[in-house]
C-alpha positions as CSV (number, residue, x, y, z in Angstrom):
1,X,-19.3,-28.0,-63.4
2,X,-22.2,-25.7,-62.5
3,X,-24.1,-25.0,-65.7
4,X,-27.5,-24.6,-64.2
5,X,-27.0,-21.0,-63.0
6,X,-25.7,-20.1,-66.5
7,X,-28.7,-21.5,-68.1
8,X,-31.0,-19.6,-65.9
9,X,-29.0,-16.5,-66.6
10,X,-29.3,-17.2,-70.4
11,X,-33.1,-17.8,-70.1
12,X,-33.6,-14.6,-68.1
13,X,-31.6,-12.6,-70.6
14,X,-33.5,-14.1,-73.5
15,X,-36.8,-13.2,-71.8
16,X,-35.6,-9.6,-71.2
17,X,-34.5,-9.2,-74.8
18,X,-37.6,-10.7,-76.2
19,X,-39.9,-8.5,-74.1
20,X,-37.7,-5.4,-75.0
21,X,-38.0,-6.2,-78.7
22,X,-41.8,-6.7,-78.7
23,X,-42.1,-3.5,-76.6
24,X,-40.0,-1.6,-79.1
25,X,-42.1,-2.9,-82.0
26,X,-45.4,-2.0,-80.3
27,X,-44.1,1.5,-79.1
28,X,-42.6,2.6,-82.5
29,X,-45.5,0.9,-84.4
30,X,-48.0,2.9,-82.4
31,X,-45.9,6.1,-82.7
32,X,-45.7,5.6,-86.5
33,X,-49.4,5.0,-86.6
34,X,-50.4,8.1,-84.8
35,X,-47.9,10.3,-86.7
36,X,-48.6,9.1,-90.2
37,X,-52.2,7.9,-90.1
38,X,-53.8,10.2,-87.5
39,X,-51.3,13.2,-88.4
40,X,-50.8,14.1,-84.8
41,X,-48.1,13.5,-82.2
42,X,-48.8,11.6,-79.1
43,X,-47.5,11.6,-75.6
44,X,-45.2,8.6,-74.6
45,X,-47.1,8.1,-71.5
46,X,-50.2,7.5,-73.4
47,X,-48.5,5.1,-75.7
48,X,-47.1,3.1,-72.8
49,X,-50.6,3.0,-71.3
50,X,-52.2,1.8,-74.4
51,X,-49.5,-0.9,-74.7
52,X,-50.1,-2.0,-71.1
53,X,-53.8,-2.2,-71.5
54,X,-53.4,-4.2,-74.7
55,X,-51.0,-6.7,-72.9
56,X,-53.4,-7.2,-70.0
57,X,-56.3,-7.7,-72.4
58,X,-54.4,-10.4,-74.3
59,X,-53.7,-12.1,-70.9
60,X,-57.4,-11.9,-70.0
61,X,-58.2,-13.2,-73.5
62,X,-55.9,-16.1,-73.0
63,X,-57.4,-17.1,-69.7
64,X,-60.9,-17.1,-71.2
65,X,-59.8,-18.9,-74.3
66,X,-58.2,-21.7,-72.4
67,X,-61.1,-21.8,-69.8
68,X,-58.8,-21.0,-66.9
69,X,-60.1,-19.1,-63.8
70,X,-60.1,-15.4,-64.0
71,X,-59.2,-13.7,-60.8
72,X,-60.4,-10.2,-60.0
73,X,-56.8,-9.1,-59.3
74,X,-56.0,-9.6,-63.0
75,X,-58.4,-6.6,-63.8
76,X,-56.8,-4.2,-61.3
77,X,-53.7,-3.1,-63.4
78,X,-55.6,-2.3,-66.5
79,X,-58.1,-0.2,-64.5
80,X,-55.3,1.7,-62.8
81,X,-53.5,2.3,-66.2
82,X,-56.9,3.5,-67.7
83,X,-57.1,6.1,-64.9
84,X,-53.7,7.3,-65.4
85,X,-54.4,7.4,-69.3
86,X,-57.5,9.4,-68.8
87,X,-56.0,11.8,-66.2
88,X,-53.0,12.4,-68.7
89,X,-55.4,13.1,-71.6
90,X,-57.4,15.5,-69.5
91,X,-54.3,17.3,-68.3
92,X,-53.0,17.5,-71.9
93,X,-56.4,18.9,-73.1
94,X,-56.3,21.6,-70.4
95,X,-53.0,22.8,-71.5
96,X,-54.2,23.7,-75.0
């Protein structure tokens, strides 16, 4: 009986559900923070960019904490997201 593909499917589904759950917690938590604490609405793209930057900073911090090698390619995605974030904020400020 071939149970190994079913195990891989179960592991993949568990990872997808766990990542989706943590993303939802972070997304709605930041949305609530901006709405209730800062008293302003926020663009969903900006929220996604903040979550992405935080996730990459956590990954970089883990590599530094456990004394693993830090490749320069690990820094490229947060820099790209930062450019998208700044461009979106600038476009939003021009519309006002």
